N, CA, C and O atoms as a GROMACS GRO file, in nm:
protein
  528
    1MET      N    1   0.082  -0.119   0.000
    1MET     CA    2   0.000   0.000   0.000
    1MET      C    3   0.086   0.126   0.000
    1MET      O    4   0.060   0.222  -0.073
    2ASP      N    5   0.191   0.123   0.084
    2ASP     CA    6   0.278   0.240   0.093
    2ASP      C    7   0.352   0.265  -0.038
    2ASP      O    8   0.366   0.378  -0.084
    3VAL      N    9   0.399   0.156  -0.098
    3VAL     CA   10   0.471   0.170  -0.225
    3VAL      C   11   0.376   0.220  -0.332
    3VAL      O   12   0.415   0.300  -0.418
    4LEU      N   13   0.254   0.173  -0.329
    4LEU     CA   14   0.153   0.218  -0.426
    4LEU      C   15   0.128   0.368  -0.412
    4LEU      O   16   0.118   0.438  -0.512
    5LEU      N   17   0.118   0.416  -0.290
    5LEU     CA   18   0.099   0.560  -0.269
    5LEU      C   19   0.219   0.640  -0.319
    5LEU      O   20   0.203   0.748  -0.376
    6MET      N   21   0.337   0.587  -0.296
    6MET     CA   22   0.456   0.656  -0.342
    6MET      C   23   0.460   0.661  -0.495
    6MET      O   24   0.490   0.765  -0.554
    7LEU      N   25   0.429   0.551  -0.558
    7LEU     CA   26   0.426   0.549  -0.704
    7LEU      C   27   0.318   0.642  -0.759
    7LEU      O   28   0.339   0.708  -0.860
    8LEU      N   29   0.205   0.646  -0.693
    8LEU     CA   30   0.098   0.736  -0.736
    8LEU      C   31   0.142   0.882  -0.727
    8LEU      O   32   0.113   0.961  -0.816
    9GLY      N   33   0.213   0.917  -0.621
    9GLY     CA   34   0.263   1.054  -0.608
    9GLY      C   35   0.364   1.087  -0.716
    9GLY      O   36   0.362   1.197  -0.772
   10ALA      N   37   0.452   0.992  -0.744
   10ALA     CA   38   0.551   1.015  -0.850
   10ALA      C   39   0.483   1.028  -0.986
   10ALA      O   40   0.521   1.111  -1.068
   11LEU      N   41   0.382   0.946  -1.009
   11LEU     CA   42   0.308   0.952  -1.135
   11LEU      C   43   0.234   1.083  -1.150
   11LEU      O   44   0.231   1.142  -1.259
   12LEU      N   45   0.174   1.129  -1.040
   12LEU     CA   46   0.106   1.259  -1.046
   12LEU      C   47   0.204   1.371  -1.076
   12LEU      O   48   0.172   1.464  -1.151
   13GLY      N   49   0.323   1.363  -1.020
   13GLY     CA   50   0.425   1.464  -1.048
   13GLY      C   51   0.465   1.462  -1.194
   13GLY      O   52   0.478   1.568  -1.256
   14MET      N   53   0.485   1.343  -1.249
   14MET     CA   54   0.521   1.334  -1.392
   14MET      C   55   0.408   1.382  -1.480
   14MET      O   56   0.431   1.452  -1.579
   15ALA      N   57   0.285   1.345  -1.445
   15ALA     CA   58   0.170   1.388  -1.526
   15ALA      C   59   0.155   1.539  -1.521
   15ALA      O   60   0.124   1.602  -1.623
   16ALA      N   61   0.177   1.597  -1.406
   16ALA     CA   62   0.167   1.743  -1.396
   16ALA      C   63   0.276   1.810  -1.478
   16ALA      O   64   0.252   1.913  -1.541
   17ASN      N   65   0.396   1.752  -1.478
   17ASN     CA   66   0.504   1.808  -1.558
   17ASN      C   67   0.472   1.801  -1.708
   17ASN      O   68   0.492   1.898  -1.781
   18TYR      N   69   0.420   1.688  -1.752
   18TYR     CA   70   0.386   1.675  -1.894
   18TYR      C   71   0.267   1.764  -1.930
   18TYR      O   72   0.264   1.826  -2.036
   19ALA      N   73   0.167   1.768  -1.840
   19ALA     CA   74   0.047   1.847  -1.872
   19ALA      C   75   0.076   1.996  -1.871
   19ALA      O   76   0.006   2.073  -1.937
   20THR      N   77   0.176   2.036  -1.799
   20THR     CA   78   0.203   2.180  -1.787
   20THR      C   79   0.337   2.217  -1.847
   20THR      O   80   0.399   2.315  -1.805
   21SER      N   81   0.381   2.141  -1.945
   21SER     CA   82   0.510   2.172  -2.005
   21SER      C   83   0.509   2.307  -2.075
   21SER      O   84   0.614   2.370  -2.090
   22GLN      N   85   0.396   2.350  -2.117
   22GLN     CA   86   0.385   2.483  -2.175
   22GLN      C   87   0.339   2.578  -2.065
   22GLN      O   88   0.249   2.547  -1.988
   23THR      N   89   0.400   2.692  -2.061
   23THR     CA   90   0.371   2.785  -1.952
   23THR      C   91   0.256   2.879  -1.984
   23THR      O   92   0.221   2.963  -1.900
   24ASP      N   93   0.195   2.870  -2.100
   24ASP     CA   94   0.083   2.956  -2.136
   24ASP      C   95  -0.045   2.906  -2.071
   24ASP      O   96  -0.084   2.791  -2.091
   25HIS      N   97  -0.109   2.990  -1.997
   25HIS     CA   98  -0.242   2.965  -1.940
   25HIS      C   99  -0.251   2.833  -1.862
   25HIS      O  100  -0.341   2.752  -1.887
   26VAL      N  101  -0.161   2.811  -1.773
   26VAL     CA  102  -0.164   2.691  -1.688
   26VAL      C  103  -0.246   2.724  -1.564
   26VAL      O  104  -0.217   2.822  -1.495
   27PRO      N  105  -0.347   2.643  -1.535
   27PRO     CA  106  -0.424   2.667  -1.413
   27PRO      C  107  -0.334   2.660  -1.289
   27PRO      O  108  -0.237   2.584  -1.286
   28TRP      N  109  -0.366   2.740  -1.190
   28TRP     CA  110  -0.280   2.750  -1.072
   28TRP      C  111  -0.263   2.618  -0.998
   28TRP      O  112  -0.155   2.593  -0.945
   29PRO      N  113  -0.368   2.529  -0.990
   29PRO     CA  114  -0.342   2.403  -0.920
   29PRO      C  115  -0.237   2.318  -0.992
   29PRO      O  116  -0.153   2.255  -0.927
   30LEU      N  117  -0.239   2.317  -1.127
   30LEU     CA  118  -0.139   2.240  -1.200
   30LEU      C  119  -0.001   2.306  -1.190
   30LEU      O  120   0.100   2.236  -1.185
   31ARG      N  121   0.003   2.437  -1.188
   31ARG     CA  122   0.128   2.508  -1.172
   31ARG      C  123   0.190   2.476  -1.034
   31ARG      O  124   0.310   2.452  -1.021
   32LEU      N  125   0.104   2.477  -0.933
   32LEU     CA  126   0.150   2.444  -0.798
   32LEU      C  127   0.200   2.299  -0.792
   32LEU      O  128   0.303   2.271  -0.730
   33LEU      N  129   0.126   2.209  -0.856
   33LEU     CA  130   0.167   2.069  -0.858
   33LEU      C  131   0.298   2.052  -0.933
   33LEU      O  132   0.382   1.972  -0.892
   34ARG      N  133   0.317   2.125  -1.040
   34ARG     CA  134   0.441   2.115  -1.118
   34ARG      C  135   0.560   2.165  -1.035
   34ARG      O  136   0.667   2.105  -1.038
   35GLU      N  137   0.540   2.273  -0.964
   35GLU     CA  138   0.650   2.331  -0.888
   35GLU      C  139   0.687   2.250  -0.764
   35GLU      O  140   0.803   2.246  -0.724
   36TRP      N  141   0.590   2.187  -0.705
   36TRP     CA  142   0.613   2.117  -0.578
   36TRP      C  143   0.612   1.965  -0.590
   36TRP      O  144   0.620   1.897  -0.488
   37SER      N  145   0.602   1.911  -0.710
   37SER     CA  146   0.589   1.765  -0.723
   37SER      C  147   0.715   1.691  -0.675
   37SER      O  148   0.703   1.593  -0.602
   38VAL      N  149   0.832   1.735  -0.715
   38VAL     CA  150   0.954   1.666  -0.674
   38VAL      C  151   0.976   1.676  -0.524
   38VAL      O  152   1.002   1.574  -0.460
   39PRO      N  153   0.967   1.797  -0.462
   39PRO     CA  154   0.984   1.801  -0.316
   39PRO      C  155   0.877   1.721  -0.242
   39PRO      O  156   0.905   1.658  -0.140
   40LEU      N  157   0.754   1.724  -0.294
   40LEU     CA  158   0.648   1.648  -0.227
   40LEU      C  159   0.673   1.497  -0.235
   40LEU      O  160   0.650   1.425  -0.138
   41VAL      N  161   0.720   1.450  -0.350
   41VAL     CA  162   0.752   1.308  -0.362
   41VAL      C  163   0.864   1.272  -0.266
   41VAL      O  164   0.861   1.166  -0.204
   42ALA      N  165   0.965   1.358  -0.254
   42ALA     CA  166   1.076   1.332  -0.160
   42ALA      C  167   1.026   1.330  -0.016
   42ALA      O  168   1.067   1.244   0.062
   43VAL      N  169   0.939   1.423   0.020
   43VAL     CA  170   0.885   1.427   0.156
   43VAL      C  171   0.800   1.303   0.184
   43VAL      O  172   0.810   1.242   0.290
   44VAL      N  173   0.716   1.266   0.087
   44VAL     CA  174   0.633   1.147   0.105
   44VAL      C  175   0.719   1.023   0.118
   44VAL      O  176   0.692   0.936   0.201
   45LEU      N  177   0.825   1.015   0.037
   45LEU     CA  178   0.915   0.902   0.046
   45LEU      C  179   0.982   0.896   0.183
   45LEU      O  180   0.992   0.788   0.242
   46LEU      N  181   1.029   1.009   0.233
   46LEU     CA  182   1.090   1.012   0.366
   46LEU      C  183   0.990   0.973   0.475
   46LEU      O  184   1.023   0.901   0.569
   47LEU      N  185   0.868   1.023   0.462
   47LEU     CA  186   0.764   0.988   0.560
   47LEU      C  187   0.732   0.839   0.556
   47LEU      O  188   0.711   0.777   0.661
   48LEU      N  189   0.727   0.782   0.437
   48LEU     CA  190   0.699   0.639   0.425
   48LEU      C  191   0.811   0.555   0.486
   48LEU      O  192   0.785   0.457   0.555
   49VAL      N  193   0.935   0.594   0.461
   49VAL     CA  194   1.047   0.520   0.519
   49VAL      C  195   1.046   0.534   0.671
   49VAL      O  196   1.065   0.436   0.743
   50ALA      N  197   1.023   0.657   0.720
   50ALA     CA  198   1.018   0.678   0.866
   50ALA      C  199   0.903   0.599   0.927
   50ALA      O  200   0.916   0.542   1.035
   51GLY      N  201   0.789   0.596   0.858
   51GLY     CA  202   0.674   0.519   0.908
   51GLY      C  203   0.703   0.371   0.913
   51GLY      O  204   0.663   0.303   1.008
   52GLN      N  205   0.772   0.319   0.812
   52GLN     CA  206   0.806   0.177   0.812
   52GLN      C  207   0.904   0.143   0.924
   52GLN      O  208   0.891   0.039   0.989
   53VAL      N  209   1.000   0.231   0.947
   53VAL     CA  210   1.095   0.209   1.057
   53VAL      C  211   1.022   0.212   1.190
   53VAL      O  212   1.046   0.128   1.278
   54TRP      N  213   0.933   0.308   1.206
   54TRP     CA  214   0.856   0.320   1.330
   54TRP      C  215   0.769   0.197   1.351
   54TRP      O  216   0.763   0.144   1.462
   55LEU      N  217   0.701   0.150   1.246
   55LEU     CA  218   0.618   0.029   1.257
   55LEU      C  219   0.703  -0.093   1.290
   55LEU      O  220   0.660  -0.180   1.365
   56HIS      N  221   0.822  -0.098   1.233
   56HIS     CA  222   0.911  -0.211   1.263
   56HIS      C  223   0.941  -0.216   1.413
   56HIS      O  224   0.937  -0.323   1.474
   57PHE      N  225   0.972  -0.102   1.471
   57PHE     CA  226   1.004  -0.100   1.614
   57PHE      C  227   0.880  -0.122   1.700
   57PHE      O  228   0.891  -0.177   1.810
   58LEU      N  229   0.763  -0.080   1.653
   58LEU     CA  230   0.641  -0.104   1.730
   58LEU      C  231   0.599  -0.250   1.727
   58LEU      O  232   0.551  -0.303   1.828
   59GLU      N  233   0.618  -0.316   1.614
   59GLU     CA  234   0.573  -0.454   1.599
   59GLU      C  235   0.674  -0.555   1.649
   59GLU      O  236   0.641  -0.672   1.667
   60ARG      N  237   0.798  -0.512   1.672
   60ARG     CA  238   0.900  -0.603   1.719
   60ARG      C  239   0.872  -0.638   1.864
   60ARG      O  240   0.854  -0.548   1.947
   61PRO      N  241   0.868  -0.765   1.897
   61PRO     CA  242   0.845  -0.801   2.036
   61PRO      C  243   0.960  -0.757   2.125
   61PRO      O  244   1.077  -0.769   2.089
   62VAL      N  245   0.925  -0.707   2.238
   62VAL     CA  246   1.024  -0.659   2.333
   62VAL      C  247   1.063  -0.776   2.424
   62VAL      O  248   0.977  -0.842   2.483
   63ALA      N  249   1.190  -0.799   2.433
   63ALA     CA  250   1.237  -0.905   2.521
   63ALA      C  251   1.226  -0.857   2.665
   63ALA      O  252   1.275  -0.750   2.702
   64ILE      N  253   1.161  -0.937   2.744
   64ILE     CA  254   1.144  -0.903   2.884
   64ILE      C  255   1.257  -0.970   2.962
   64ILE      O  256   1.266  -1.092   2.970
   65ALA      N  257   1.341  -0.887   3.018
   65ALA     CA  258   1.452  -0.939   3.098
   65ALA      C  259   1.404  -0.957   3.241
   65ALA      O  260   1.374  -0.860   3.310
   66ARG      N  261   1.397  -1.080   3.283
   66ARG     CA  262   1.354  -1.107   3.419
   66ARG      C  263   1.461  -1.187   3.488
   66ARG      O  264   1.502  -1.293   3.440
   67THR      N  265   1.506  -1.136   3.598
   67THR     CA  266   1.602  -1.212   3.675
   67THR      C  267   1.526  -1.294   3.778
   67THR      O  268   1.428  -1.249   3.836
   68TRP      N  269   1.574  -1.412   3.798
   68TRP     CA  270   1.508  -1.502   3.891
   68TRP      C  271   1.544  -1.461   4.032
   68TRP      O  272   1.661  -1.454   4.069
   69ASN      N  273   1.443  -1.436   4.111
   69ASN     CA  274   1.463  -1.406   4.251
   69ASN      C  275   1.395  -1.517   4.328
   69ASN      O  276   1.272  -1.520   4.340
   70SER      N  277   1.475  -1.607   4.381
   70SER     CA  278   1.418  -1.726   4.445
   70SER      C  279   1.334  -1.692   4.567
   70SER      O  280   1.239  -1.764   4.598
   71GLU      N  281   1.367  -1.583   4.634
   71GLU     CA  282   1.287  -1.548   4.752
   71GLU      C  283   1.150  -1.498   4.713
   71GLU      O  284   1.051  -1.527   4.781
   72ASP      N  285   1.142  -1.422   4.603
   72ASP     CA  286   1.011  -1.375   4.558
   72ASP      C  287   0.924  -1.490   4.510
   72ASP      O  288   0.805  -1.495   4.540
   73ASP      N  289   0.984  -1.583   4.435
   73ASP     CA  290   0.906  -1.692   4.379
   73ASP      C  291   0.891  -1.810   4.475
   73ASP      O  292   0.810  -1.899   4.451
   74GLY      N  293   0.967  -1.811   4.581
   74GLY     CA  294   0.957  -1.919   4.678
   74GLY      C  295   0.821  -1.924   4.745
   74GLY      O  296   0.776  -2.032   4.784
   75GLY      N  297   0.756  -1.808   4.757
   75GLY     CA  298   0.624  -1.805   4.821
   75GLY      C  299   0.514  -1.866   4.737
   75GLY      O  300   0.410  -1.905   4.790
   76VAL      N  301   0.534  -1.874   4.606
   76VAL     CA  302   0.429  -1.930   4.520
   76VAL      C  303   0.466  -2.070   4.470
   76VAL      O  304   0.388  -2.133   4.400
   77PHE      N  305   0.584  -2.117   4.506
   77PHE     CA  306   0.625  -2.250   4.466
   77PHE      C  307   0.566  -2.350   4.564
   77PHE      O  308   0.576  -2.332   4.686
   78PHE      N  309   0.504  -2.455   4.510
   78PHE     CA  310   0.442  -2.553   4.599
   78PHE      C  311   0.440  -2.689   4.530
   78PHE      O  312   0.463  -2.700   4.409
   79GLY      N  313   0.413  -2.791   4.608
   79GLY     CA  314   0.392  -2.925   4.552
   79GLY      C  315   0.515  -3.014   4.553
   79GLY      O  316   0.507  -3.127   4.506
   80ARG      N  317   0.626  -2.968   4.605
   80ARG     CA  318   0.747  -3.051   4.608
   80ARG      C  319   0.804  -3.058   4.749
   80ARG      O  320   0.926  -3.066   4.767
   81ASP      N  321   0.718  -3.056   4.847
   81ASP     CA  322   0.764  -3.051   4.986
   81ASP      C  323   0.851  -3.171   5.024
   81ASP      O  324   0.952  -3.153   5.092
   82SER      N  325   0.814  -3.292   4.982
   82SER     CA  326   0.894  -3.410   5.020
   82SER      C  327   1.032  -3.405   4.953
   82SER      O  328   1.132  -3.441   5.015
   83GLU      N  329   1.038  -3.362   4.827
   83GLU     CA  330   1.166  -3.352   4.759
   83GLU      C  331   1.255  -3.245   4.824
   83GLU      O  332   1.375  -3.263   4.839
   84ILE      N  333   1.192  -3.133   4.864
   84ILE     CA  334   1.268  -3.026   4.929
   84ILE      C  335   1.322  -3.076   5.063
   84ILE      O  336   1.439  -3.053   5.095
   85ARG      N  337   1.238  -3.143   5.140
   85ARG     CA  338   1.284  -3.197   5.270
   85ARG      C  339   1.400  -3.295   5.250
   85ARG      O  340   1.495  -3.295   5.328
   86ASP      N  341   1.391  -3.379   5.146
   86ASP     CA  342   1.497  -3.476   5.119
   86ASP      C  343   1.628  -3.405   5.083
   86ASP      O  344   1.734  -3.443   5.132
   87LEU      N  345   1.620  -3.304   4.997
   87LEU     CA  346   1.741  -3.231   4.958
   87LEU      C  347   1.800  -3.153   5.076
   87LEU      O  348   1.922  -3.152   5.094
   88VAL      N  349   1.716  -3.089   5.154
   88VAL     CA  350   1.764  -3.016   5.272
   88VAL      C  351   1.829  -3.114   5.369
   88VAL      O  352   1.933  -3.083   5.428
   89GLY      N  353   1.770  -3.229   5.385
   89GLY     CA  354   1.827  -3.331   5.474
   89GLY      C  355   1.962  -3.380   5.427
   89GLY      O  356   2.047  -3.413   5.509
   90ARG      N  357   1.982  -3.387   5.297
   90ARG     CA  358   2.111  -3.432   5.245
   90ARG      C  359   2.219  -3.323   5.256
   90ARG      O  360   2.334  -3.351   5.288
   91LEU      N  361   2.180  -3.199   5.230
   91LEU     CA  362   2.278  -3.090   5.229
   91LEU      C  363   2.303  -3.031   5.368
   91LEU      O  364   2.414  -2.985   5.396
   92ASN      N  365   2.203  -3.032   5.452
   92ASN     CA  366   2.214  -2.969   5.584
   92ASN      C  367   2.145  -3.058   5.687
   92ASN      O  368   2.043  -3.021   5.744
   93PRO      N  369   2.202  -3.177   5.710
   93PRO     CA  370   2.136  -3.270   5.803
   93PRO      C  371   2.156  -3.228   5.949
   93PRO      O  372   2.238  -3.142   5.980
   94SER      N  373   2.079  -3.290   6.035
   94SER     CA  374   2.092  -3.260   6.178
   94SER      C  375   2.227  -3.311   6.231
   94SER      O  376   2.281  -3.252   6.325
   95ALA      N  377   2.280  -3.416   6.173
   95ALA     CA  378   2.414  -3.466   6.209
   95ALA      C  379   2.511  -3.420   6.101
   95ALA      O  380   2.509  -3.476   5.991
   96PRO      N  381   2.596  -3.320   6.128
   96PRO     CA  382   2.684  -3.263   6.026
   96PRO      C  383   2.776  -3.365   5.958
   96PRO      O  384   2.817  -3.342   5.844
   97ALA      N  385   2.809  -3.473   6.024
   97ALA     CA  386   2.898  -3.573   5.964
   97ALA      C  387   2.832  -3.640   5.844
   97ALA      O  388   2.901  -3.695   5.758
   98ARG      N  389   2.700  -3.638   5.837
   98ARG     CA  390   2.628  -3.704   5.727
   98ARG      C  391   2.596  -3.609   5.611
   98ARG      O  392   2.523  -3.646   5.519
   99ALA      N  393   2.650  -3.487   5.616
   99ALA     CA  394   2.619  -3.387   5.512
   99ALA      C  395   2.689  -3.422   5.381
   99ALA      O  396   2.802  -3.470   5.381
  100HIS      N  397   2.622  -3.398   5.272
  100HIS     CA  398   2.678  -3.417   5.138
  100HIS      C  399   2.722  -3.280   5.086
  100HIS      O  400   2.651  -3.181   5.102
  101ARG      N  401   2.836  -3.276   5.024
  101ARG     CA  402   2.884  -3.150   4.966
  101ARG      C  403   2.818  -3.124   4.830
  101ARG      O  404   2.809  -3.009   4.787
  102PHE      N  405   2.772  -3.228   4.766
  102PHE     CA  406   2.716  -3.214   4.632
  102PHE      C  407   2.597  -3.307   4.618
  102PHE      O  408   2.604  -3.425   4.653
  103VAL      N  409   2.488  -3.253   4.567
  103VAL     CA  410   2.370  -3.334   4.538
  103VAL      C  411   2.325  -3.296   4.397
  103VAL      O  412   2.300  -3.179   4.369
  104ALA      N  413   2.314  -3.394   4.309
  104ALA     CA  414   2.273  -3.368   4.170
  104ALA      C  415   2.120  -3.377   4.162
  104ALA      O  416   2.059  -3.471   4.214
  105VAL      N  417   2.062  -3.280   4.097
  105VAL     CA  418   1.918  -3.283   4.069
  105VAL      C  419   1.906  -3.307   3.919
  105VAL      O  420   1.940  -3.221   3.838
  106ILE      N  421   1.858  -3.424   3.883
  106ILE     CA  422   1.849  -3.460   3.741
  106ILE      C  423   1.706  -3.493   3.704
  106ILE      O  424   1.625  -3.530   3.790
  107GLY      N  425   1.675  -3.478   3.577
  107GLY     CA  426   1.541  -3.508   3.527
  107GLY      C  427   1.528  -3.457   3.386
  107GLY      O  428   1.615  -3.385   3.337
  108PRO      N  429   1.419  -3.493   3.320
  108PRO     CA  430   1.401  -3.448   3.182
  108PRO      C  431   1.378  -3.297   3.174
  108PRO      O  432   1.341  -3.232   3.271
  109SER      N  433   1.402  -3.245   3.056
  109SER     CA  434   1.383  -3.102   3.032
  109SER      C  435   1.240  -3.062   3.063
  109SER      O  436   1.145  -3.128   3.020
  110GLY      N  437   1.225  -2.953   3.136
  110GLY     CA  438   1.092  -2.902   3.168
  110GLY      C  439   1.025  -2.968   3.287
  110GLY      O  440   0.908  -2.943   3.314
  111SER      N  441   1.098  -3.053   3.359
  111SER     CA  442   1.036  -3.124   3.471
  111SER      C  443   1.036  -3.043   3.600
  111SER      O  444   0.976  -3.085   3.698
  112GLY      N  445   1.103  -2.926   3.601
  112GLY     CA  446   1.097  -2.839   3.718
  112GLY      C  447   1.220  -2.845   3.806
  112GLY      O  448   1.214  -2.810   3.924
  113LYS      N  449   1.332  -2.887   3.751
  113LYS     CA  450   1.456  -2.895   3.830
  113LYS      C  451   1.497  -2.758   3.882
  113LYS      O  452   1.528  -2.742   4.000
  114SER      N  453   1.497  -2.659   3.794
  114SER     CA  454   1.538  -2.524   3.834
  114SER      C  455   1.442  -2.467   3.938
  114SER      O  456   1.486  -2.405   4.035
  115SER      N  457   1.315  -2.488   3.920
  115SER     CA  458   1.217  -2.439   4.018
  115SER      C  459   1.236  -2.507   4.152
  115SER      O  460   1.228  -2.443   4.257
  116LEU      N  461   1.262  -2.638   4.148
  116LEU     CA  462   1.284  -2.712   4.273
  116LEU      C  463   1.402  -2.653   4.350
  116LEU      O  464   1.394  -2.634   4.471
  117VAL      N  465   1.511  -2.626   4.279
  117VAL     CA  466   1.630  -2.576   4.346
  117VAL      C  467   1.616  -2.429   4.384
  117VAL      O  468   1.641  -2.392   4.498
  118ARG      N  469   1.576  -2.346   4.289
  118ARG     CA  470   1.575  -2.200   4.311
  118ARG      C  471   1.460  -2.152   4.398
  118ARG      O  472   1.478  -2.065   4.483
  119ALA      N  473   1.342  -2.207   4.377
  119ALA     CA  474   1.226  -2.158   4.452
  119ALA      C  475   1.190  -2.247   4.569
  119ALA      O  476   1.113  -2.207   4.656
  120GLY      N  477   1.246  -2.367   4.573
  120GLY     CA  478   1.215  -2.457   4.683
  120GLY      C  479   1.331  -2.479   4.778
  120GLY      O  480   1.323  -2.447   4.896
  121LEU      N  481   1.441  -2.534   4.724
  121LEU     CA  482   1.554  -2.572   4.807
  121LEU      C  483   1.627  -2.451   4.867
  121LEU      O  484   1.649  -2.447   4.988
  122LEU      N  485   1.664  -2.354   4.786
  122LEU     CA  486   1.742  -2.240   4.837
  122LEU      C  487   1.669  -2.161   4.945
  122LEU      O  488   1.729  -2.130   5.048
  123PRO      N  489   1.541  -2.126   4.927
  123PRO     CA  490   1.471  -2.058   5.037
  123PRO      C  491   1.460  -2.146   5.162
  123PRO      O  492   1.466  -2.094   5.274
  124ALA      N  493   1.444  -2.278   5.144
  124ALA     CA  494   1.435  -2.367   5.261
  124ALA      C  495   1.568  -2.371   5.336
  124ALA      O  496   1.570  -2.371   5.459
  125LEU      N  497   1.679  -2.374   5.261
  125LEU     CA  498   1.810  -2.372   5.328
  125LEU      C  499   1.833  -2.241   5.400
  125LEU      O  500   1.888  -2.239   5.510
  126ARG      N  501   1.792  -2.130   5.339
  126ARG     CA  502   1.807  -2.000   5.405
  126ARG      C  503   1.725  -1.994   5.534
  126ARG      O  504   1.772  -1.945   5.636
  127ARG      N  505   1.602  -2.045   5.527
  127ARG     CA  506   1.517  -2.044   5.648
  127ARG      C  507   1.578  -2.132   5.756
  127ARG      O  508   1.577  -2.096   5.874
  128ARG      N  509   1.630  -2.247   5.716
  128ARG     CA  510   1.686  -2.340   5.815
  128ARG      C  511   1.812  -2.282   5.880
  128ARG      O  512   1.832  -2.294   6.001
  129ARG      N  513   1.896  -2.219   5.798
  129ARG     CA  514   2.019  -2.161   5.852
  129ARG      C  515   1.991  -2.038   5.936
  129ARG      O  516   2.069  -2.005   6.025
  130ALA      N  517   1.880  -1.969   5.907
  130ALA     CA  518   1.844  -1.850   5.986
  130ALA      C  519   1.776  -1.891   6.116
  130ALA      O  520   1.752  -1.807   6.203
  131GLY      N  521   1.745  -2.018   6.129
  131GLY     CA  522   1.684  -2.067   6.253
  131GLY      C  523   1.533  -2.070   6.247
  131GLY      O  524   1.468  -2.089   6.350
  132GLY      N  525   1.474  -2.050   6.125
  132GLY     CA  526   1.329  -2.046   6.113
  132GLY      C  527   1.277  -2.167   6.062
  132GLY      O  528   1.155  -2.180   6.046
   0.00000   0.00000   0.00000
């Protein structure tokens, strides 16, 4: 549509130039069109390019940068209490001699491993170490 409008403006400019090539008794609207056709086509072209650039930025999806805050999301994380208790028991047991330095959380993609650790385990360890 935009290209069609641009071509139409250019065509009108050329038609006005051809129709008014003789300067005898040219109606003022055609004279005005002849004098301003090239600058108007340039302005319309610039406006169309600027409009396309503006639309490109409006239609482009904005990436939402969200940092994971386990404490904020820990309050809405639920349903893995037994797994959290098991992991806390392995990493921070009541008998320090039985503590594990490393515990692997494995599972298929999308099964909630990151949520279990970040929103479940880490807040539970913080609460336990704080005495709560």
